[in-house]
C-alpha beads as a LAMMPS data file, in Angstrom:
LAMMPS data file: protein, C-alpha beads

405 atoms
404 bonds

1 atom types
1 bond types

-500.0 500.0 xlo xhi
-500.0 500.0 ylo yhi
-500.0 500.0 zlo zhi

Masses

1 110.0

Atoms # bond

1 1 1 -433.230 -159.891 369.321
2 1 1 -432.266 -161.244 365.879
3 1 1 -434.880 -159.027 364.283
4 1 1 -433.185 -156.029 365.706
5 1 1 -429.953 -157.313 364.580
6 1 1 -430.859 -157.503 361.153
7 1 1 -432.700 -154.247 361.160
8 1 1 -429.613 -152.711 362.400
9 1 1 -427.459 -154.230 359.571
10 1 1 -429.940 -153.485 356.956
11 1 1 -429.868 -149.656 357.927
12 1 1 -426.109 -149.418 358.064
13 1 1 -423.821 -149.454 354.886
14 1 1 -420.857 -151.937 354.593
15 1 1 -418.076 -149.767 355.734
16 1 1 -415.622 -152.607 355.977
17 1 1 -415.878 -153.147 352.159
18 1 1 -415.359 -149.464 351.268
19 1 1 -412.449 -149.394 353.584
20 1 1 -410.858 -152.335 351.757
21 1 1 -411.331 -151.004 348.509
22 1 1 -409.540 -147.755 349.164
23 1 1 -406.647 -149.651 350.685
24 1 1 -406.362 -151.766 347.533
25 1 1 -406.327 -148.737 345.299
26 1 1 -403.608 -147.367 347.323
27 1 1 -401.743 -150.389 347.165
28 1 1 -402.249 -150.517 343.448
29 1 1 -401.107 -146.966 342.917
30 1 1 -398.094 -147.748 345.205
31 1 1 -397.061 -150.619 343.167
32 1 1 -395.981 -148.925 339.879
33 1 1 -394.344 -146.006 342.048
34 1 1 -392.208 -148.555 343.878
35 1 1 -391.513 -150.508 340.918
36 1 1 -390.272 -147.161 338.866
37 1 1 -388.372 -145.692 341.864
38 1 1 -384.940 -147.034 340.883
39 1 1 -385.047 -146.189 337.343
40 1 1 -386.149 -142.610 338.105
41 1 1 -383.404 -142.105 340.715
42 1 1 -380.522 -143.503 338.170
43 1 1 -381.848 -141.064 335.345
44 1 1 -381.699 -138.157 337.922
45 1 1 -378.058 -139.127 339.014
46 1 1 -377.056 -139.661 335.224
47 1 1 -378.285 -136.060 334.381
48 1 1 -376.516 -134.397 337.363
49 1 1 -373.096 -136.006 336.582
50 1 1 -370.678 -133.748 334.888
51 1 1 -369.487 -134.208 331.354
52 1 1 -365.774 -134.873 330.716
53 1 1 -363.985 -132.155 329.305
54 1 1 -361.637 -133.048 326.185
55 1 1 -358.090 -132.168 326.681
56 1 1 -354.841 -132.610 324.933
57 1 1 -351.748 -133.444 326.940
58 1 1 -348.000 -133.348 326.845
59 1 1 -345.294 -135.011 328.969
60 1 1 -342.178 -132.889 330.150
61 1 1 -339.391 -133.208 328.001
62 1 1 -335.571 -132.575 328.336
63 1 1 -334.522 -129.674 325.925
64 1 1 -332.234 -126.840 325.820
65 1 1 -333.793 -123.537 326.742
66 1 1 -332.283 -120.188 326.585
67 1 1 -333.611 -116.745 328.285
68 1 1 -333.505 -113.756 326.214
69 1 1 -334.360 -110.184 326.330
70 1 1 -335.779 -107.758 323.589
71 1 1 -334.773 -104.329 323.415
72 1 1 -334.977 -101.461 320.893
73 1 1 -331.585 -100.621 319.330
74 1 1 -329.959 -98.290 316.704
75 1 1 -327.287 -99.163 314.277
76 1 1 -324.177 -97.082 314.561
77 1 1 -321.008 -97.191 312.468
78 1 1 -318.147 -99.096 314.116
79 1 1 -315.707 -96.169 313.502
80 1 1 -316.752 -92.679 312.477
81 1 1 -314.450 -89.562 311.994
82 1 1 -315.426 -86.102 311.173
83 1 1 -312.129 -84.788 309.340
84 1 1 -310.941 -81.358 310.014
85 1 1 -307.755 -79.455 308.594
86 1 1 -305.070 -78.570 311.378
87 1 1 -303.689 -75.715 309.215
88 1 1 -305.662 -72.716 307.596
89 1 1 -305.994 -72.504 303.896
90 1 1 -308.385 -72.586 300.811
91 1 1 -309.847 -75.957 299.813
92 1 1 -308.084 -76.537 296.594
93 1 1 -309.463 -79.813 295.373
94 1 1 -311.899 -82.421 297.013
95 1 1 -311.973 -85.873 295.405
96 1 1 -314.954 -87.337 297.179
97 1 1 -318.626 -87.007 297.824
98 1 1 -321.229 -88.454 300.069
99 1 1 -321.857 -92.317 299.435
100 1 1 -318.340 -92.817 297.909
101 1 1 -316.290 -95.639 299.440
102 1 1 -312.631 -94.879 300.449
103 1 1 -309.590 -96.747 301.396
104 1 1 -307.286 -96.055 304.332
105 1 1 -304.713 -93.108 303.503
106 1 1 -306.794 -92.400 300.366
107 1 1 -306.343 -88.621 299.470
108 1 1 -309.703 -87.028 300.043
109 1 1 -308.961 -83.126 299.852
110 1 1 -306.014 -80.908 299.403
111 1 1 -305.713 -77.383 300.907
112 1 1 -303.918 -74.557 299.024
113 1 1 -301.576 -72.547 301.511
114 1 1 -300.089 -69.773 299.904
115 1 1 -297.465 -68.883 302.410
116 1 1 -296.414 -72.614 303.090
117 1 1 -294.061 -72.859 299.838
118 1 1 -291.812 -69.898 300.662
119 1 1 -291.533 -71.050 304.233
120 1 1 -290.479 -74.687 303.047
121 1 1 -288.119 -73.083 300.574
122 1 1 -286.376 -70.932 303.240
123 1 1 -286.150 -73.962 305.554
124 1 1 -284.635 -76.062 302.969
125 1 1 -282.069 -73.414 302.301
126 1 1 -281.199 -72.765 305.972
127 1 1 -280.471 -76.575 306.342
128 1 1 -278.112 -76.450 303.490
129 1 1 -276.206 -73.786 304.777
130 1 1 -275.998 -75.452 308.275
131 1 1 -274.865 -78.540 306.626
132 1 1 -272.118 -76.622 304.843
133 1 1 -271.134 -74.979 308.306
134 1 1 -271.059 -78.441 309.812
135 1 1 -268.591 -79.700 307.122
136 1 1 -266.261 -76.709 307.622
137 1 1 -266.332 -77.260 311.414
138 1 1 -265.434 -81.036 310.913
139 1 1 -262.590 -80.147 308.647
140 1 1 -261.064 -77.507 311.163
141 1 1 -261.563 -79.916 314.163
142 1 1 -259.719 -82.565 312.036
143 1 1 -256.941 -79.958 311.337
144 1 1 -256.647 -79.140 314.964
145 1 1 -256.309 -82.617 315.981
146 1 1 -253.429 -83.194 313.646
147 1 1 -251.746 -79.850 314.903
148 1 1 -252.031 -81.133 318.471
149 1 1 -250.482 -84.457 317.686
150 1 1 -247.674 -82.893 315.692
151 1 1 -247.047 -80.510 318.647
152 1 1 -246.959 -83.207 321.163
153 1 1 -244.116 -85.203 319.138
154 1 1 -242.134 -81.894 318.744
155 1 1 -242.382 -81.197 322.454
156 1 1 -241.077 -84.633 323.163
157 1 1 -237.984 -83.827 321.277
158 1 1 -237.868 -80.319 323.026
159 1 1 -238.366 -78.725 319.543
160 1 1 -241.257 -76.681 320.803
161 1 1 -242.198 -75.054 324.156
162 1 1 -244.869 -76.320 326.433
163 1 1 -246.764 -73.118 325.510
164 1 1 -246.922 -74.064 321.958
165 1 1 -248.324 -77.370 323.060
166 1 1 -250.921 -75.939 325.341
167 1 1 -251.948 -73.487 322.546
168 1 1 -252.452 -76.542 320.200
169 1 1 -254.627 -78.074 322.568
170 1 1 -256.741 -75.013 323.008
171 1 1 -257.236 -74.400 319.329
172 1 1 -258.285 -78.205 319.072
173 1 1 -260.785 -77.861 321.905
174 1 1 -262.283 -74.742 320.157
175 1 1 -262.584 -76.591 316.998
176 1 1 -264.531 -79.391 318.747
177 1 1 -266.856 -77.007 320.339
178 1 1 -267.386 -75.391 317.089
179 1 1 -268.215 -78.869 315.481
180 1 1 -270.643 -79.623 318.130
181 1 1 -272.362 -76.262 317.560
182 1 1 -272.561 -76.776 313.656
183 1 1 -274.056 -80.263 314.372
184 1 1 -276.633 -78.976 316.742
185 1 1 -277.658 -76.113 314.178
186 1 1 -278.046 -78.849 311.476
187 1 1 -280.456 -80.790 313.760
188 1 1 -282.407 -77.575 314.575
189 1 1 -282.646 -76.810 310.727
190 1 1 -283.784 -80.302 310.237
191 1 1 -286.423 -80.072 312.756
192 1 1 -287.679 -76.656 311.507
193 1 1 -287.967 -78.295 307.869
194 1 1 -289.709 -81.421 309.221
195 1 1 -292.187 -79.213 311.094
196 1 1 -293.111 -77.374 307.848
197 1 1 -293.279 -80.535 305.802
198 1 1 -295.705 -81.872 308.529
199 1 1 -297.910 -78.904 308.159
200 1 1 -297.740 -78.947 304.414
201 1 1 -298.863 -82.563 304.716
202 1 1 -301.802 -81.489 307.069
203 1 1 -302.968 -79.638 303.936
204 1 1 -303.765 -83.142 302.338
205 1 1 -306.761 -84.795 303.964
206 1 1 -306.611 -88.541 304.069
207 1 1 -309.085 -91.251 305.104
208 1 1 -308.155 -92.656 308.633
209 1 1 -309.705 -95.989 307.665
210 1 1 -311.627 -97.999 305.119
211 1 1 -315.146 -96.739 304.945
212 1 1 -317.659 -94.618 303.294
213 1 1 -318.199 -90.743 303.140
214 1 1 -321.309 -89.887 304.861
215 1 1 -321.090 -86.117 304.909
216 1 1 -319.437 -83.384 302.825
217 1 1 -319.390 -79.865 304.200
218 1 1 -317.342 -77.587 301.719
219 1 1 -316.476 -76.889 298.302
220 1 1 -313.411 -75.999 296.451
221 1 1 -312.335 -72.376 297.179
222 1 1 -313.933 -72.364 300.697
223 1 1 -311.535 -70.837 303.400
224 1 1 -310.782 -73.610 305.916
225 1 1 -309.744 -72.507 309.351
226 1 1 -307.229 -74.630 311.425
227 1 1 -309.108 -76.810 314.094
228 1 1 -307.065 -75.686 316.980
229 1 1 -309.659 -75.217 319.493
230 1 1 -312.141 -72.926 317.887
231 1 1 -315.824 -73.808 318.238
232 1 1 -316.879 -72.392 314.625
233 1 1 -314.484 -74.527 312.693
234 1 1 -316.182 -76.154 309.579
235 1 1 -315.150 -79.820 309.013
236 1 1 -314.522 -81.022 305.408
237 1 1 -316.065 -84.613 305.239
238 1 1 -317.235 -87.415 307.578
239 1 1 -315.981 -91.093 307.000
240 1 1 -317.705 -94.094 308.690
241 1 1 -316.544 -97.401 308.743
242 1 1 -319.685 -99.838 308.127
243 1 1 -318.032 -103.268 307.172
244 1 1 -318.831 -103.902 310.949
245 1 1 -321.435 -101.948 312.873
246 1 1 -322.333 -101.721 316.439
247 1 1 -325.506 -101.210 318.566
248 1 1 -325.717 -100.084 322.123
249 1 1 -328.527 -101.338 324.711
250 1 1 -329.151 -100.726 328.124
251 1 1 -329.546 -104.069 330.059
252 1 1 -332.014 -104.040 333.105
253 1 1 -330.531 -104.611 336.351
254 1 1 -332.377 -108.045 336.894
255 1 1 -330.568 -109.223 333.669
256 1 1 -327.153 -107.933 334.469
257 1 1 -325.670 -111.029 336.086
258 1 1 -326.418 -112.985 332.960
259 1 1 -324.484 -110.732 330.601
260 1 1 -321.188 -111.863 328.997
261 1 1 -319.075 -111.613 325.955
262 1 1 -320.444 -115.111 325.118
263 1 1 -324.015 -113.936 324.750
264 1 1 -325.316 -114.285 320.970
265 1 1 -327.684 -111.693 319.701
266 1 1 -329.919 -111.048 316.710
267 1 1 -331.258 -107.768 315.204
268 1 1 -334.263 -107.161 313.046
269 1 1 -334.131 -103.835 311.591
270 1 1 -337.496 -102.141 310.938
271 1 1 -336.515 -101.945 307.286
272 1 1 -335.968 -105.687 306.746
273 1 1 -338.514 -107.186 309.081
274 1 1 -337.988 -110.520 307.176
275 1 1 -334.305 -110.453 307.876
276 1 1 -332.333 -111.247 310.959
277 1 1 -328.859 -110.437 311.523
278 1 1 -326.691 -112.252 313.784
279 1 1 -324.109 -110.833 316.296
280 1 1 -322.546 -111.148 319.757
281 1 1 -321.795 -109.196 322.914
282 1 1 -318.312 -107.581 322.452
283 1 1 -318.049 -105.381 325.695
284 1 1 -320.257 -104.167 328.465
285 1 1 -319.726 -101.297 330.965
286 1 1 -319.236 -103.680 334.009
287 1 1 -321.234 -100.879 336.107
288 1 1 -324.797 -99.753 336.315
289 1 1 -326.028 -96.227 335.585
290 1 1 -327.410 -95.163 338.880
291 1 1 -330.025 -92.968 337.197
292 1 1 -331.495 -95.801 335.265
293 1 1 -330.239 -98.858 336.935
294 1 1 -329.159 -100.414 333.651
295 1 1 -325.824 -101.351 332.140
296 1 1 -324.517 -100.152 328.743
297 1 1 -323.886 -103.198 326.371
298 1 1 -322.218 -103.166 322.902
299 1 1 -323.179 -105.656 320.407
300 1 1 -321.284 -105.934 317.210
301 1 1 -322.449 -107.139 313.760
302 1 1 -320.409 -108.051 310.663
303 1 1 -321.933 -106.251 307.658
304 1 1 -319.508 -106.921 304.701
305 1 1 -322.458 -106.283 302.204
306 1 1 -323.330 -103.088 303.699
307 1 1 -327.130 -103.948 304.409
308 1 1 -327.142 -102.479 307.809
309 1 1 -326.695 -98.545 307.541
310 1 1 -325.927 -96.341 310.404
311 1 1 -328.967 -94.784 312.020
312 1 1 -331.297 -97.789 311.218
313 1 1 -333.614 -98.631 314.033
314 1 1 -334.719 -102.430 314.915
315 1 1 -335.413 -104.819 317.713
316 1 1 -332.503 -106.441 319.288
317 1 1 -332.898 -109.890 321.101
318 1 1 -329.964 -110.896 323.334
319 1 1 -329.748 -114.527 324.619
320 1 1 -328.720 -114.247 328.278
321 1 1 -328.538 -117.660 329.549
322 1 1 -328.622 -121.141 328.059
323 1 1 -329.860 -124.360 330.225
324 1 1 -329.073 -127.659 328.390
325 1 1 -331.137 -130.718 329.299
326 1 1 -333.794 -128.527 331.000
327 1 1 -337.223 -130.310 332.014
328 1 1 -339.665 -128.402 329.977
329 1 1 -343.410 -128.150 328.980
330 1 1 -345.226 -126.204 326.310
331 1 1 -345.644 -122.742 327.776
332 1 1 -349.442 -123.218 327.112
333 1 1 -349.454 -125.857 329.790
334 1 1 -348.270 -123.615 332.562
335 1 1 -350.619 -120.917 334.278
336 1 1 -349.192 -118.141 336.237
337 1 1 -351.093 -116.341 338.827
338 1 1 -350.946 -112.627 339.750
339 1 1 -348.820 -113.538 342.834
340 1 1 -346.283 -115.074 340.606
341 1 1 -347.001 -118.704 341.531
342 1 1 -347.452 -121.124 338.684
343 1 1 -349.212 -124.350 338.434
344 1 1 -350.339 -127.112 335.826
345 1 1 -353.160 -129.397 335.491
346 1 1 -351.835 -133.250 335.772
347 1 1 -354.141 -135.791 334.531
348 1 1 -354.671 -138.878 336.750
349 1 1 -357.595 -141.145 337.132
350 1 1 -359.501 -139.513 334.389
351 1 1 -359.542 -136.221 336.253
352 1 1 -357.374 -133.158 336.101
353 1 1 -355.378 -132.281 339.271
354 1 1 -353.734 -128.883 340.009
355 1 1 -350.151 -129.118 340.713
356 1 1 -347.915 -126.276 341.656
357 1 1 -344.593 -125.983 339.823
358 1 1 -341.614 -123.327 339.882
359 1 1 -340.844 -122.065 336.377
360 1 1 -337.492 -120.879 335.226
361 1 1 -336.917 -119.629 331.571
362 1 1 -339.993 -119.154 329.401
363 1 1 -339.411 -118.016 325.909
364 1 1 -343.100 -118.150 325.118
365 1 1 -342.904 -121.516 323.382
366 1 1 -341.336 -123.793 326.064
367 1 1 -341.237 -123.189 329.586
368 1 1 -338.593 -124.555 332.117
369 1 1 -339.876 -126.658 334.959
370 1 1 -337.357 -126.302 337.977
371 1 1 -339.417 -128.110 340.374
372 1 1 -342.842 -129.651 340.884
373 1 1 -342.675 -132.476 338.213
374 1 1 -340.502 -135.715 337.710
375 1 1 -341.241 -135.870 333.888
376 1 1 -343.705 -138.817 333.760
377 1 1 -346.706 -136.611 334.115
378 1 1 -349.490 -135.941 331.631
379 1 1 -350.184 -132.267 331.684
380 1 1 -353.007 -130.595 330.092
381 1 1 -352.093 -128.258 327.216
382 1 1 -355.454 -127.403 325.792
383 1 1 -358.946 -128.101 326.860
384 1 1 -362.348 -127.825 325.089
385 1 1 -363.685 -126.135 328.337
386 1 1 -362.776 -124.558 331.616
387 1 1 -361.495 -127.081 334.149
388 1 1 -360.599 -126.815 337.933
389 1 1 -358.937 -129.418 340.173
390 1 1 -361.046 -132.364 340.085
391 1 1 -362.614 -131.804 336.773
392 1 1 -363.222 -135.140 334.636
393 1 1 -361.196 -135.156 331.560
394 1 1 -361.071 -137.189 328.364
395 1 1 -357.590 -137.277 326.736
396 1 1 -357.871 -136.790 322.895
397 1 1 -354.299 -136.187 321.817
398 1 1 -350.932 -135.702 323.068
399 1 1 -348.551 -132.731 322.394
400 1 1 -351.180 -130.723 321.094
401 1 1 -351.928 -133.116 318.246
402 1 1 -355.276 -134.821 318.185
403 1 1 -355.259 -138.544 318.784
404 1 1 -355.152 -140.777 315.660
405 1 1 -354.215 -137.789 313.433

Bonds

1 1 1 2
2 1 2 3
3 1 3 4
4 1 4 5
5 1 5 6
6 1 6 7
7 1 7 8
8 1 8 9
9 1 9 10
10 1 10 11
11 1 11 12
12 1 12 13
13 1 13 14
14 1 14 15
15 1 15 16
16 1 16 17
17 1 17 18
18 1 18 19
19 1 19 20
20 1 20 21
21 1 21 22
22 1 22 23
23 1 23 24
24 1 24 25
25 1 25 26
26 1 26 27
27 1 27 28
28 1 28 29
29 1 29 30
30 1 30 31
31 1 31 32
32 1 32 33
33 1 33 34
34 1 34 35
35 1 35 36
36 1 36 37
37 1 37 38
38 1 38 39
39 1 39 40
40 1 40 41
41 1 41 42
42 1 42 43
43 1 43 44
44 1 44 45
45 1 45 46
46 1 46 47
47 1 47 48
48 1 48 49
49 1 49 50
50 1 50 51
51 1 51 52
52 1 52 53
53 1 53 54
54 1 54 55
55 1 55 56
56 1 56 57
57 1 57 58
58 1 58 59
59 1 59 60
60 1 60 61
61 1 61 62
62 1 62 63
63 1 63 64
64 1 64 65
65 1 65 66
66 1 66 67
67 1 67 68
68 1 68 69
69 1 69 70
70 1 70 71
71 1 71 72
72 1 72 73
73 1 73 74
74 1 74 75
75 1 75 76
76 1 76 77
77 1 77 78
78 1 78 79
79 1 79 80
80 1 80 81
81 1 81 82
82 1 82 83
83 1 83 84
84 1 84 85
85 1 85 86
86 1 86 87
87 1 87 88
88 1 88 89
89 1 89 90
90 1 90 91
91 1 91 92
92 1 92 93
93 1 93 94
94 1 94 95
95 1 95 96
96 1 96 97
97 1 97 98
98 1 98 99
99 1 99 100
100 1 100 101
101 1 101 102
102 1 102 103
103 1 103 104
104 1 104 105
105 1 105 106
106 1 106 107
107 1 107 108
108 1 108 109
109 1 109 110
110 1 110 111
111 1 111 112
112 1 112 113
113 1 113 114
114 1 114 115
115 1 115 116
116 1 116 117
117 1 117 118
118 1 118 119
119 1 119 120
120 1 120 121
121 1 121 122
122 1 122 123
123 1 123 124
124 1 124 125
125 1 125 126
126 1 126 127
127 1 127 128
128 1 128 129
129 1 129 130
130 1 130 131
131 1 131 132
132 1 132 133
133 1 133 134
134 1 134 135
135 1 135 136
136 1 136 137
137 1 137 138
138 1 138 139
139 1 139 140
140 1 140 141
141 1 141 142
142 1 142 143
143 1 143 144
144 1 144 145
145 1 145 146
146 1 146 147
147 1 147 148
148 1 148 149
149 1 149 150
150 1 150 151
151 1 151 152
152 1 152 153
153 1 153 154
154 1 154 155
155 1 155 156
156 1 156 157
157 1 157 158
158 1 158 159
159 1 159 160
160 1 160 161
161 1 161 162
162 1 162 163
163 1 163 164
164 1 164 165
165 1 165 166
166 1 166 167
167 1 167 168
168 1 168 169
169 1 169 170
170 1 170 171
171 1 171 172
172 1 172 173
173 1 173 174
174 1 174 175
175 1 175 176
176 1 176 177
177 1 177 178
178 1 178 179
179 1 179 180
180 1 180 181
181 1 181 182
182 1 182 183
183 1 183 184
184 1 184 185
185 1 185 186
186 1 186 187
187 1 187 188
188 1 188 189
189 1 189 190
190 1 190 191
191 1 191 192
192 1 192 193
193 1 193 194
194 1 194 195
195 1 195 196
196 1 196 197
197 1 197 198
198 1 198 199
199 1 199 200
200 1 200 201
201 1 201 202
202 1 202 203
203 1 203 204
204 1 204 205
205 1 205 206
206 1 206 207
207 1 207 208
208 1 208 209
209 1 209 210
210 1 210 211
211 1 211 212
212 1 212 213
213 1 213 214
214 1 214 215
215 1 215 216
216 1 216 217
217 1 217 218
218 1 218 219
219 1 219 220
220 1 220 221
221 1 221 222
222 1 222 223
223 1 223 224
224 1 224 225
225 1 225 226
226 1 226 227
227 1 227 228
228 1 228 229
229 1 229 230
230 1 230 231
231 1 231 232
232 1 232 233
233 1 233 234
234 1 234 235
235 1 235 236
236 1 236 237
237 1 237 238
238 1 238 239
239 1 239 240
240 1 240 241
241 1 241 242
242 1 242 243
243 1 243 244
244 1 244 245
245 1 245 246
246 1 246 247
247 1 247 248
248 1 248 249
249 1 249 250
250 1 250 251
251 1 251 252
252 1 252 253
253 1 253 254
254 1 254 255
255 1 255 256
256 1 256 257
257 1 257 258
258 1 258 259
259 1 259 260
260 1 260 261
261 1 261 262
262 1 262 263
263 1 263 264
264 1 264 265
265 1 265 266
266 1 266 267
267 1 267 268
268 1 268 269
269 1 269 270
270 1 270 271
271 1 271 272
272 1 272 273
273 1 273 274
274 1 274 275
275 1 275 276
276 1 276 277
277 1 277 278
278 1 278 279
279 1 279 280
280 1 280 281
281 1 281 282
282 1 282 283
283 1 283 284
284 1 284 285
285 1 285 286
286 1 286 287
287 1 287 288
288 1 288 289
289 1 289 290
290 1 290 291
291 1 291 292
292 1 292 293
293 1 293 294
294 1 294 295
295 1 295 296
296 1 296 297
297 1 297 298
298 1 298 299
299 1 299 300
300 1 300 301
301 1 301 302
302 1 302 303
303 1 303 304
304 1 304 305
305 1 305 306
306 1 306 307
307 1 307 308
308 1 308 309
309 1 309 310
310 1 310 311
311 1 311 312
312 1 312 313
313 1 313 314
314 1 314 315
315 1 315 316
316 1 316 317
317 1 317 318
318 1 318 319
319 1 319 320
320 1 320 321
321 1 321 322
322 1 322 323
323 1 323 324
324 1 324 325
325 1 325 326
326 1 326 327
327 1 327 328
328 1 328 329
329 1 329 330
330 1 330 331
331 1 331 332
332 1 332 333
333 1 333 334
334 1 334 335
335 1 335 336
336 1 336 337
337 1 337 338
338 1 338 339
339 1 339 340
340 1 340 341
341 1 341 342
342 1 342 343
343 1 343 344
344 1 344 345
345 1 345 346
346 1 346 347
347 1 347 348
348 1 348 349
349 1 349 350
350 1 350 351
351 1 351 352
352 1 352 353
353 1 353 354
354 1 354 355
355 1 355 356
356 1 356 357
357 1 357 358
358 1 358 359
359 1 359 360
360 1 360 361
361 1 361 362
362 1 362 363
363 1 363 364
364 1 364 365
365 1 365 366
366 1 366 367
367 1 367 368
368 1 368 369
369 1 369 370
370 1 370 371
371 1 371 372
372 1 372 373
373 1 373 374
374 1 374 375
375 1 375 376
376 1 376 377
377 1 377 378
378 1 378 379
379 1 379 380
380 1 380 381
381 1 381 382
382 1 382 383
383 1 383 384
384 1 384 385
385 1 385 386
386 1 386 387
387 1 387 388
388 1 388 389
389 1 389 390
390 1 390 391
391 1 391 392
392 1 392 393
393 1 393 394
394 1 394 395
395 1 395 396
396 1 396 397
397 1 397 398
398 1 398 399
399 1 399 400
400 1 400 401
401 1 401 402
402 1 402 403
403 1 403 404
404 1 404 405
C-alpha cells in the first residue's frame, strides 16, 4: 500500500509548488504597480489641469464722460451776399477783385447812368420853384390876415360894412388854402428829388458788411441791367463774411433729444488734419425732416485769422451729453454681443467670471457702466488667451500696465 503511494507520488509532478511560484510572481508584479499607482494618477491629473491665463485688470473709476457724434460737414460763410444793381447803367469803375478784403459801406463799384444827371437837375430846379411859390403864398396869407384884423376893427366902429368884413375873411381863407397847396407842392418836389437821389445812390455799389470778395462778374464798360425781377440779370460781385463761419449738420433722430445750444463741437478740416477748430451749437431747427428723420443744426466757429475757407470739407464731432462722476471702465473691458447685451469678466477666487452690465456712453476709450458693478470689482482688460466664465486666471498687471513696471 505504501509502495503504491510512493509510485504514485513519483509518477506525478509537484503541482502545488508550481502553483505557488506563479502566485508569488503575480504578487511580485503587483507590488510595484500598487506602489506606483498614486504617483501615476497625480501626474495624469496634473497634465489635465488647465493653465491659468495671464490677464491685466482694472477697477471701475468715477470720471466725466461725454457722448458725441461724428458727422461730415462743409464750411460756409457766416454771411454772403451777391450784389446786383437796382438801376440800369454802364459799369464805370470797379475798385475790388476776388480775394480783396472790404469794410462795411466801402465803395466797390460805380455805375454811369447818362440820363440820371438831367433828371436830378430838373428835380432840383422844380424844388426851388416850389419853394418860391411857398414863400409867395406865405406872404399873401400874412397880408390877408392883417387885412381881416383891420376890417374887423373898422366894423366895430361902423367904418365898413359887414360885406367888406366878409370879403376880407374870404380872401384870407383863399390865401390860407394857397399856402397849404404851396407847402404840399414843396413836399412833392422834395420827395421826387429824394427818389432820384436814391436812384443815383443805387449806382454806387457798397459792401453790406466786413468780408472778402469771393466772386467778380463784370468789367468796366459792361451794361448792367436793373435787378427788378429779371432772371438774366448779371451780378457785380459776391462778398462773404468769414471772420466767423458756420456749418450745418443733420442730427439723427436718436440723438436729437440731446441737442442744445450748450453743446460743444470740434471741426477737423480735410486740409488741416493736424488742427482742430472749436465751436458750439448756435441754433437748430426744432423739428425733424420727415423724409430723413434728421434735424438741421448749425454750428458756428470763430475764424479771425481766416484759416477756415467757405467750401472746406471736414469731420465735425458734436458733444451731445456730459455725465460727471460716471462709473467707467476701459472700453476694452466691455464685450457687447450681437443682441446688444454687454458683459465683463470679473476676477474672483483666481478665476474669471462673466457678469452682465448695462453700458451708457462709450467714446471708445472709457465706457460708462450704468448697472451691474459697484466699483470694487477687478475686471479683465486684456488677456494672454481666450477666456470663458470659470477660466483660471493670473493677474499680471492693473489698468493695462504690467505688474512691477
